[in-house]
C-alpha positions, 0 to 999 in steps of 0.5 A: 512501555506499558498501557499507561503510555497509550494515547487518548486516540489509541484508547478510542480505537481499543474501545471501538474494537471492544464495542463492535464485533465488526470494526473498521479502523480507518486510521492513517499511518503513524497513529499506533493502530497495531498496539491498539489492536493488540491491547484490544485482543489481550482484553478480549482474550484474558479479561472478558474471555470472549476469544481464544485464538486470533488470526492476523492477516498482513502483508508479508514484511508486516507479518514477519516483523511489525506484529512481533516487534510491537508485541515485545515493545509493550509490557502489557502485550509481551506475554502474548504468544505469537506464531508466524504462519509463513514459509514452506507448507510444512513450516506453515502447518507446524506453525498452525499446530504450535500453541499460541494466542495469535497466528499471523499469516501473510495475505498470499496464503489466505486461500491456502489456509482456508483450504487447509482447514476446510469446514473446521476453521478454528479462528473466531477472531480475524484481524486484517492488517491493510484491509484495502488489499482485499478491495477486489471481490475477484481476488482469491484471498477475498473469495476464500475469506468470504467462505469462512465469514459465517464462522467468525465472531469478531473481525477487525479491518485496519487501513489508512487508505480505505478507498484508494481508487474511489468509494467503489473500493469499499464494498468488498472491504465492508462485506468482509466486516459485516457480510453485506449489512452496510453496503449490500450483499452483492457488488451489483446491488452496491453499484446500482444503488450508489453509482452510474456507469461512466466510460464504457465500450459497448457492454464493457464499463470502465468506470462508475461515477457516484450518483448525486449525494451518494458519497454522503449516503455511503459514509452514513451507511458505514459510520456505525462500524467504522472510525477514521483518524488522520495523523495531522489531527493527533501527531505533531509531524514536521511539514511535507513539501511536494515538488513537481519537477518538469522534464522535457523531451526533445522534439523528435522524442516527443513526436515518437511519444505522441505517435505511439499514444495515437496509434498504439504502435511505435517503430523503434530505431532497431526496426522492432514493433511494439503494440499496445493491445488495450488501454491498460497495456498502453498505459504501462507502455506510455509510463515506460516511455515517459521514464525513458525506456520500453520493453519489446516483445522479448522483454528486453528493454530499449532506451529511448531517452535519458531526460529523467535520469539526468533530472534525477542525478541533478536532484541527488547531487543537490542533496549534498550527501543527505540520504535520498529514497528513490521510488521507481516503477519498472525493472529497467528503471532500476537498472538504468538508475543504477548505471546512471548513479554508479558513484553511489552504488558501492555505498548503498546497494552493495550493502543489500544482501541480495537483488532479486526479481519477482513477478507482479500480476500478469507480465509486470515485473518489479525489483523487490528491495531486500527489507532485512532488519540490517538494511533498515538499520543501515539506512536509519543510521545514515550509512546509505546515501541512496536507497532504491525501492519499488513502492510495492515492496516498501509501502507497508511496515517499514520505519525509514524516517530516521535515515533521511527526509527526501523522497524522489518519485522516478515514476509512479503508477495509479495506485493511491494506496501505494503512493500514500503508504510509500511516502509515509515511510519517511513522513511519520512519527519520529521524523525530525525534519520536513519531508521533501517529496520530489515528483519527476514528471515528463511534460505532455505525457501520461505522467501528468495524468497520473499525478492528476489522478492521484490528486483526484483520488486523494480528494475523494478519500479525504471526503470519506475520512472527514465524514466518519472521522472520530471526533475526540475532545481536544482534537 
């Protein structure tokens, strides 16, 4: 493919990047923002000679696969030299010393990169793929990048979910783009101008609520450097059908759940006591309970019920052999699902080269599905009837739309970003069938709160996307 194959909306993205040294590209999945950005980089580098070395920051799988694949796919970008800055420290240093046009690093190594160069940061242009992963101003990756911003001449932020938890998430992302010109130089300044404190416990504030009319003011403030596009406006995608499957607990199990929620303590049959010390921990424990098992203090899991597993198996059986992608949340979910779907394991999970566990945050664990090119190929060829994945390991960069059209959420957390990105693995350009998304929801539990929260956050983000949406003739 060559440059003439680019769509009108992609040309609009290119023009926006060229015209704005600070550019926010809030474009939903499937609209080709990667090739549009590469085209803009190529023009800046070899037409106007404004830049020489570009740094791309991306999720690890995206860094290792998507950018190089997209570059090689197009005639007008194939000549660009890419250097992948991942692996051991020695490998990263060798990659930085290689002669290249674009250096690609995973976001976990951003702090290391800044520390490596110190005051001699050599990149004049930065592209942040999945800008929303920099939404926390407390994160080391944000603090490190903030330190070198004065040396950066051009910066591009790419994301399809700019406000996954509400407009409060925008400040740090916009600060990286324009160093505070749009939304203020300090987070406290941003909050005081547009928000009022919501739920709190003494001096501790748990949430901030928008002041009347503040959403429109924020949209206007960032509209000068940010553009937004929605897939539905530009792509002829098959429909998406959401199904909400209610799962009921028996009377005794439901009573245990209600007692646990009220007292933050659950006395299990084995005589072990599990205490939720704060609301965040309680939320995780309740979601575990709703899924059917819970970890004790030794991090061994105890099964409480099989209601969701039974509902899951029925859905898989109803698929009549059509491939199913299952998203789970906790490690014991994975273990129990594998045990409950034994007849599918030899034909699916055994094809993955390895099963490895990684830590997420403090204390939370998840199964990191091997995302090798071979695994993706097997799925897309229809050779894997049941694929299990954690949304944190499969939310970005994976093209799974050719292997199936059914998603089952065994359990979901509060992240709208992971939820939307994970669903977009199947509901994206190239999908030929309507996508069915099933949500297993344990009645009268926190599952219902999570679904309502995701819907509410989605509505807030919809307002943002619509307000700054790029309006092109014919769309």
